[in-house]
N, C-alpha and C positions, 0 to 999 in steps of 0.2 A: 614299206610303210614310211611316209615322212614324217617326222617329230619337229617341230619347230621349236629351235633353242632360244625359248623365251630369255633365259639366263644371259645369253650372250647379247641380245640385242637390250636387254635392262641395264646391263651393266654399262653398255655405250651411252645407251639414253642418260644414266647417270654421269656420263663424263659432260654431257651437255653438246658433243660434237654429232655432227651428221655422218651418215656412211662415208659421203666423199672424204670429209676432213681425216676420220679415224683411220680410214683405209689407205688413205698417204702415211697417216703415221707407223703403220704396219707393213708398209709396203706389199700391198697386193690391191688388187682391182676392188673397185666397189662393188662391181657384180659379184665378186667371188664372196666376198663378204656379206653381201645380201643372202646368195645361196648359203651360206653357212647359218644366216640367222634364221632362215624358211627352213633347214632342216635339209635342204637338197644336197648340199654337200658336207664334209666335216673338214676343218682347217688340219693342214700337216702338224706333225709335233714341234716341228721348227717353227711354223707360223702361230701355234697356239701358244706356245711360250713367248713369242714377240708380244702376244695380244694381252697376256697376263701381266707380261713386264708392264706394259702400255698403260694397263687398268690401276697397276699398282702405283704409278707414278701419277696419273692423273687423279684417282679416287685418294691418295695419301693414305694406303689402306693395303694390307697384303692380299693379293688375290691371286690364287693359285688356276692352274687349269683346271683342277677339279670343282673349282667355282663356276664354270660355266659351259664346260663339256655336259652333254646329253647324260653320261653315263654318272657323273658326277654328285656328289651330295652337298655341295657347298649352298651358300646362301649368298643373295644380292644385297650388299651393304645397303642401308638408306642413307640417302644422300639428296637433297630437295635440288630439283631441276634450277638452273641458274633464270633468275629473272629475266625477262627480255629487255633489251635496251630501248629507250624512247627514241622516236624516230627523231632525226635531226633535220632541221631546214637546208637547204640547201642554199651555198652560199651566194650571195646576191651580187651582182655585176654591176657596175658603173655603165649608162650606155655610152658607146664609144661614138667619138667625134670623128667625123667623115674629114678626111684629108682636103685640102683646098685643091682644085683643079690646078695643074700646071699650065701653064703658057709659055709655048715655047715661039719666039719669034711672030709674039701677036695672035697666033692662034690657038685655042683651047685643045688640048689631046683629050 
């Protein structure tokens, strides 16, 4: 039976990072992290420790492996999701001027 790891997903979402960005921090593939969040896989003990360390650093609170493993009894800290940045306008470019045609020996190139 697969048990989704909602705590792992909730903690990652609390950091404001998407799966790809967080998986780079903990040096695993995005698909492996997604499998861990969906309950298809469990992280190795080494990966679980690295995930806990990154959560602690990013959330500025102590997070242990027990806080996000399916058998753990930890809680997800309350942290508001970061507000999305307003879209920025692309820089405007001035129109380029065409270079004059070169004339060599009276013949246009």
